[in-house]
KEVEX-539479 format. One line per 8 residues: their letters; for each residue z, x, y of C-alpha. Coordinates in pm, 1 decimal. Example, Ala and Ser with C-alpha at 12.3 -4.5 7.8 and 13.67 -1.06 7.14 Angstrom:
residues 2
AS> 780.0 1230.0 -450.0 | 714.0 1367.0 -106.0
end
This chain:
residues 377
XXXXXXXX> 9640.5 8858.6 12763.1 | 9395.3 9137.6 12682.3 | 9530.5 9411.9 12455.4 | 9346.7 9743.2 12432.1 | 9400.6 9949.4 12114.8 | 9310.5 10316.5 12086.0 | 9210.1 10395.6 11727.6 | 9041.9 10193.9 11454.3
XXXXXXXX> 9234.1 10332.7 11159.3 | 9478.3 10140.1 10942.9 | 9742.0 10102.7 11215.2 | 9498.7 9994.7 11485.8 | 9317.4 9742.9 11266.8 | 9633.6 9583.5 11126.2 | 9770.5 9558.2 11480.0 | 9449.0 9390.0 11591.6
XXXXXXXX> 9475.3 9138.2 11307.8 | 9840.1 9061.4 11384.8 | 9765.2 9010.5 11754.5 | 9447.9 8808.0 11701.4 | 9635.9 8567.0 11475.3 | 9876.0 8504.3 11765.5 | 9593.3 8430.8 12007.1 | 9568.3 8757.6 12197.3
XXXXXXXX> 9235.5 8893.1 12325.2 | 9205.5 9229.0 12147.6 | 8961.7 9519.2 12170.3 | 8989.0 9820.0 11938.2 | 8824.5 10143.9 12053.3 | 8724.3 10366.2 11758.8 | 8557.6 10701.9 11822.0 | 8361.6 10706.2 11495.4
XXXXXXXX> 8014.7 10549.0 11533.4 | 8057.8 10332.3 11223.8 | 8292.4 10254.5 10936.9 | 8250.1 10545.1 10696.3 | 8352.8 10565.9 10328.5 | 8572.6 10867.2 10399.0 | 8924.8 10960.0 10303.2 | 9105.4 10942.5 9973.5
XXXXXXXX> 9369.4 10716.2 9825.2 | 9677.0 10553.5 9968.4 | 9983.4 10383.9 9824.0 | 10099.8 10053.7 9970.3 | 10452.4 9961.6 9862.3 | 10594.4 9610.5 9859.9 | 10723.9 9635.9 10218.4 | 10364.6 9681.8 10338.7
XXXXXXXX> 10197.9 9421.6 10117.4 | 10463.1 9165.8 10214.0 | 10345.1 9210.0 10573.9 | 9980.8 9191.9 10467.7 | 10059.4 8859.9 10301.6 | 10188.6 8728.4 10635.2 | 9855.6 8833.1 10787.1 | 9648.1 8666.0 10514.6
XXXXXXXX> 9525.8 9000.0 10380.3 | 9712.6 9056.5 10056.2 | 9456.2 8886.1 9830.2 | 9154.7 9096.9 9936.3 | 9371.1 9410.4 9931.8 | 9494.4 9340.4 9578.0 | 9137.7 9263.8 9465.7 | 9022.3 9606.6 9587.5
XXXXXXXX> 9317.9 9801.2 9446.2 | 9519.7 9879.9 9134.7 | 9869.1 9744.6 9073.6 | 10134.8 10012.6 9035.9 | 10386.1 9951.2 8758.8 | 10587.2 10268.7 8811.4 | 10643.2 10566.9 9038.7 | 10745.1 10880.8 8849.7
XXXXXXXX> 10825.9 11245.6 8899.8 | 10777.7 11494.5 8619.2 | 10795.3 11866.8 8572.4 | 10471.5 12061.7 8596.9 | 10453.4 12042.5 8215.7 | 10472.2 11661.2 8226.0 | 10838.5 11625.4 8123.9 | 10992.4 11308.4 8278.3
XXXXXXXX> 11239.1 11356.6 8564.5 | 11266.4 11021.9 8748.2 | 11123.1 10675.5 8688.1 | 11110.1 10392.7 8941.9 | 10995.8 10058.7 8793.8 | 10770.5 9939.8 9077.4 | 10676.4 9619.4 8897.7 | 11043.6 9524.7 8860.6
XXXXXXXX> 11120.4 9595.4 9226.7 | 10806.5 9409.9 9333.8 | 10919.3 9097.6 9150.5 | 11246.5 9099.0 9342.2 | 11077.5 9164.2 9674.8 | 10799.8 8913.1 9608.8 | 10509.8 9147.8 9687.0 | 10302.7 9397.4 9485.5
XXXXXXXX> 10281.7 9776.3 9508.4 | 9921.4 9896.4 9490.3 | 9703.4 10203.3 9503.9 | 9383.6 10163.1 9706.1 | 9105.9 10382.6 9839.9 | 9144.3 10422.7 10215.0 | 8782.1 10324.5 10272.9 | 8830.3 10001.2 10076.1
XXXXXXXX> 9139.0 9914.8 10280.0 | 8958.4 9980.1 10607.4 | 8672.0 9754.7 10498.6 | 8914.9 9471.2 10422.2 | 9077.5 9514.1 10762.9 | 8749.6 9525.4 10957.4 | 8612.6 9222.6 10772.0 | 8925.4 9026.7 10870.6
XXXXXXXX> 8843.2 9066.2 11242.6 | 8586.4 8875.5 11443.5 | 8266.2 9063.8 11535.3 | 8309.1 9259.6 11854.7 | 8682.9 9316.3 11822.5 | 8617.0 9674.0 11707.4 | 8398.4 9886.9 11932.4 | 8270.7 10179.4 11727.0
XXXXXXXX> 8157.6 10496.3 11901.4 | 8406.5 10437.5 12183.6 | 8679.1 10698.6 12232.5 | 8964.4 10659.5 12480.1 | 9029.8 10996.3 12642.6 | 9252.9 10894.0 12932.8 | 9413.9 10594.3 13102.2 | 9577.9 10481.4 13424.7
XXXXXXXX> 9820.9 10197.2 13470.0 | 9964.2 9997.8 13756.2 | 10187.6 9693.5 13794.2 | 9912.0 9455.2 13682.1 | 9741.1 9633.7 13392.2 | 9591.8 9941.9 13229.0 | 9249.7 10100.3 13277.0 | 9122.5 10316.3 12990.8
XXXXXXXX> 8854.2 10580.0 13036.0 | 8609.3 10643.5 12753.0 | 8429.5 10963.6 12654.5 | 8103.2 10789.1 12749.9 | 8216.1 10767.7 13112.3 | 8282.4 10393.2 13094.1 | 8610.8 10229.4 13184.5 | 8777.4 9912.8 13051.8
XXXXXXXX> 9061.9 9706.5 13193.6 | 9335.9 9530.9 12999.6 | 9689.3 9403.5 13033.1 | 9834.3 9671.6 12805.0 | 9740.2 9966.5 12582.7 | 9850.0 10050.2 12228.7 | 9803.7 10411.1 12119.1 | 9723.5 10387.5 11747.9
XXXXXXXX> 9503.1 10695.5 11749.7 | 9676.7 10905.1 11486.5 | 9879.6 11220.3 11461.4 | 9678.3 11398.5 11732.5 | 9692.7 11096.7 11961.1 | 9525.5 11135.4 12300.6 | 9737.5 10847.9 12428.7 | 10058.4 11022.9 12321.2
XXXXXXXX> 9945.4 11351.5 12476.8 | 9886.5 11176.0 12808.4 | 10203.7 10968.3 12781.5 | 10461.2 11216.2 12648.1 | 10296.1 11559.9 12679.7 | 10515.4 11686.0 12396.6 | 10273.7 11932.2 12241.3 | 10116.1 11953.3 11896.4
XXXXXXXX> 10269.0 11818.3 11574.0 | 10484.0 12039.1 11349.7 | 10341.6 12213.0 11043.0 | 10556.2 12125.4 10741.0 | 10491.6 12458.3 10567.2 | 10250.9 12338.6 10299.1 | 9891.4 12229.2 10275.5 | 9740.3 11947.7 10068.0
XXXXXXXX> 9420.6 11882.5 9878.0 | 9303.7 11531.4 9787.5 | 9030.1 11377.4 9579.6 | 8915.3 11058.6 9407.6 | 8740.3 11055.7 9071.2 | 8631.9 10805.6 8806.7 | 8828.0 11003.1 8549.2 | 9124.9 10795.7 8424.1
XXXXXXXX> 9330.3 11073.2 8267.3 | 9673.1 10955.7 8388.1 | 9885.8 10681.2 8228.9 | 9760.6 10339.7 8340.3 | 9934.4 10185.8 8640.5 | 10156.9 10486.6 8710.9 | 10183.3 10693.7 9027.1 | 10301.5 11033.4 8903.6
XXXXXXXX> 10393.3 11351.6 9087.3 | 10444.7 11680.4 8903.9 | 10684.0 11938.4 9049.5 | 10622.1 12308.5 9018.9 | 10734.9 12615.9 9211.7 | 10605.4 12579.7 9567.0 | 10337.4 12342.6 9442.6 | 10291.9 11981.7 9334.0
XXXXXXXX> 10020.8 11768.5 9180.3 | 10009.4 11389.0 9191.4 | 9788.2 11107.9 9064.4 | 9760.8 10729.8 9096.4 | 9502.6 10457.8 9027.5 | 9319.3 10314.4 9329.8 | 9097.9 10039.5 9186.3 | 8747.9 10033.1 9046.2
XXXXXXXX> 8837.6 10261.0 8755.8 | 8914.5 10545.7 8996.6 | 9207.6 10787.0 9017.4 | 9335.0 10936.9 9340.3 | 9490.1 11280.9 9304.0 | 9665.5 11511.2 9547.3 | 9799.4 11864.8 9532.7 | 10021.2 12074.0 9759.5
XXXXXXXX> 10105.6 12440.8 9793.3 | 10310.6 12652.8 10030.4 | 10053.5 12827.6 10248.7 | 10022.0 12949.1 10608.1 | 9878.5 12689.7 10844.9 | 9504.1 12692.9 10896.8 | 9339.1 12542.6 10585.4 | 9162.6 12866.4 10491.6
XXXXXXXX> 8975.7 12840.1 10161.4 | 8924.5 13145.5 9935.8 | 8573.2 13275.0 9858.3 | 8573.5 13105.6 9514.5 | 8587.0 12763.3 9681.5 | 8838.6 12478.9 9676.5 | 8775.4 12352.0 9327.7 | 8792.5 12688.2 9153.0
XXXXXXXX> 9098.4 12777.7 9359.9 | 9277.5 12459.6 9249.4 | 9179.0 12507.9 8885.8 | 9333.9 12855.3 8899.3 | 9647.1 12740.2 9083.5 | 9715.4 12458.4 8837.5 | 9602.5 12624.0 8514.7 | 9842.0 12540.6 8234.0
XXXXXXXX> 9986.2 12231.5 8404.1 | 10009.9 11893.8 8229.5 | 9676.9 11811.2 8066.6 | 9554.8 11533.8 8305.9 | 9557.4 11778.7 8597.9 | 9269.6 11988.0 8470.5 | 9074.7 11677.7 8364.6 | 9102.8 11527.2 8713.9
XXXXXXXX> 8999.7 11849.9 8884.4 | 8706.1 11900.7 8648.7 | 8578.4 11548.9 8719.3 | 8587.6 11588.7 9098.8 | 8284.9 11739.8 9276.3 | 8359.4 12030.1 9509.0 | 8217.8 11836.2 9805.8 | 8461.3 11548.6 9745.1
XXXXXXXX> 8777.8 11759.7 9771.0 | 8952.9 11724.2 10106.5 | 9208.0 11963.9 10248.2 | 9457.1 11907.2 10529.8 | 9771.4 12082.1 10642.4 | 10077.2 11853.9 10625.6 | 10216.5 11769.8 10968.7 | 10488.5 11557.1 11122.9
XXXXXXXX> 10698.6 11536.4 11438.3 | 11067.6 11520.6 11513.1 | 11151.3 11156.5 11592.5 | 11174.2 11079.3 11964.9 | 11349.7 10804.5 12159.1 | 11056.2 10721.2 12384.7 | 10724.8 10580.4 12260.7 | 10604.1 10417.7 12578.3
XXXXXXXX> 10603.3 10383.7 12953.7 | 10524.9 10066.9 13142.8 | 10240.3 9876.9 12977.9 | 10161.4 10148.7 12724.1 | 10318.3 10206.7 12381.1 | 10252.9 10396.7 12059.9 | 10228.5 10282.6 11699.6 | 10191.0 10435.0 11351.4
XXXXXXXX> 10118.9 10808.3 11329.5 | 10081.5 10829.4 11706.0 | 10446.4 10722.9 11738.4 | 10617.3 10858.7 11426.2 | 10399.2 11084.7 11210.2 | 10571.8 11157.9 10882.2 | 10499.7 11369.6 10576.7 | 10357.9 11171.5 10281.8
XXXXXXXX> 10646.5 11241.9 10045.8 | 10774.0 10882.1 10042.1 | 10431.8 10718.0 10066.2 | 10551.0 10530.9 10375.8 | 10321.7 10650.6 10656.2 | 10077.0 10360.7 10642.1 | 10349.7 10121.0 10529.5 | 10555.6 10188.2 10840.8
XXXXXXXX> 10248.0 10151.7 11061.7 | 10186.9 9810.1 10906.3 | 10549.1 9713.0 10975.6 | 10501.2 9833.5 11335.8 | 10202.1 9605.0 11382.2 | 10381.8 9280.0 11304.0 | 10690.8 9388.2 11498.9 | 10476.2 9452.9 11806.1
XXXXXXXX> 10292.2 9121.3 11773.0 | 10620.3 8932.9 11733.9 | 10773.5 9102.7 12037.5 | 10474.6 9022.0 12257.3 | 10450.0 8662.1 12136.6 | 10816.6 8605.1 12211.2 | 10817.3 8728.3 12571.8 | 10626.9 8665.4 12893.6
XXXXXXXX> 10722.8 9011.5 13021.3 | 10488.7 9269.2 12867.9 | 10694.2 9574.2 12966.3 | 11016.8 9425.3 12832.4 | 10842.8 9321.5 12508.1 | 10708.8 9672.5 12450.2 | 11050.3 9829.8 12501.2 | 11203.9 9572.2 12265.5
XXXXXXXX> 10943.5 9655.9 11998.4 | 11020.4 10025.5 12033.1 | 11396.8 9975.8 12008.5 | 11351.6 9761.9 11698.8 | 11133.9 10013.8 11516.0 | 11265.6 10356.3 11619.0 | 11581.3 10376.5 11401.2 | 11405.6 10282.1 11076.3
XXXXXXXX> 11102.4 10505.7 11128.7 | 11324.4 10797.9 11231.2 | 11532.1 10767.0 10911.6 | 11223.7 10759.5 10691.1 | 11058.5 11047.2 10877.7 | 11363.2 11269.4 10825.8 | 11409.5 11166.1 10463.6 | 11042.6 11236.1 10386.7
XXXXXXXX> 11074.8 11579.1 10548.6 | 11385.1 11668.1 10344.4 | 11224.4 11550.9 10022.8 | 10916.7 11762.4 10091.6 | 11128.7 12069.6 10154.2 | 11312.8 12029.4 9823.5 | 10998.4 11949.8 9627.2 | 10828.9 12261.2 9769.3
XXXXXXXX> 11107.1 12501.4 9667.0 | 10977.7 12823.3 9511.1 | 11278.3 13007.3 9371.8 | 11287.2 12955.5 8992.7 | 11663.1 12895.0 8979.2 | 11650.2 12645.5 9267.0 | 11359.5 12465.2 9101.4 | 11540.7 12449.2 8769.0
XXXXXXXX> 11851.4 12306.6 8938.2 | 11637.3 12054.3 9128.9 | 11464.8 11932.2 8814.9 | 11794.4 11909.2 8626.7 | 11953.7 11709.7 8908.5 | 11660.0 11468.0 8915.3 | 11666.7 11424.6 8538.3 | 12042.6 11354.9 8535.8
XXXXXXXX> 12038.4 11108.1 8825.9 | 12104.4 10758.1 8685.4 | 11787.9 10548.2 8688.1 | 11980.5 10257.9 8839.0 | 12068.9 10472.6 9140.9 | 11709.8 10588.5 9186.8 | 11586.9 10229.4 9169.4 | 11849.8 10104.7 9414.8
XXXXXXXX> 11764.5 10377.3 9664.4 | 11393.2 10297.4 9645.3 | 11451.4 9925.0 9675.0 | 11692.0 9974.6 9964.6 | 11431.3 10170.2 10160.8 | 11168.3 9902.1 10104.2 | 11407.8 9628.0 10212.4 | 11477.7 9810.1 10534.9
X> 11807.0 9974.3 10443.7
end
């Protein structure tokens, strides 16, 4: 069986690995001409690294990353609010939580595939299907034939647009800046997010002595930078915040600061038709508030491979994969959205009540909730 995959990001590459290990003939079509060291950091919780272990990838991923011992929220001044002992949860789940640079993760995933599985500089812009297979049409004018198509081409998926025609993703109401620097100002091994009024700032180690940081602010959609530039704007926005914030911003070159509006979609009941399905952000884009976007895509990949390996009927296998994954991804998408809304509150009284509620929540409850999500609850 030949499986065509649109998109050579994390979801597409992990899916290719999972399918190749089960003996499928896989081709990944990636529009970028080559693997580029772009992007920022990413958190992989134990639910994702447990899957990577099944795929024989956890060792190279851990070697390129930093172990996370805790996930914390604090006030904008650095006062502790919640503490999740990642290392303790990881021991119970039998897999590590790590921070890794996206480019390092992509390199591990590409290196795990045979040469020729990934076709760089090849973008799927349309497809047709019939009873016997799927034909994809590339931006170059070429066409390719396969038995099925997986749309793993991200939040602005061309496959989804052709399949569902459900319009653009939803703007969450806040924008985000991201950067990676060699400055190690934050506590070692901790992923920390600071909560302000309509703004947040987070930091986590990502291997190689580097720190990944992110910031959010309530802004109109459009990613419009002020005349002073991104770096100066951020330094002004976060002046007076906990000391590591300014150190991380100062150590990051202007050209290395990324900005993207935060988007998601309302969960839907249909990801596919016939021999075509969706996966990862193409299927269930979610805000990054739980750090589960890539983790859920990785879970999708092994679920899809298992469904296909266990059935001789491609269409039935794809629908079974979708039914298995939709409830869990929908719950996490909605929970991430609600968390983002609360964490982006602006009213000073609401923010004070939020911070007090977080600080008074028993640590055992916070840990159980986090562990339950990772276990699939």
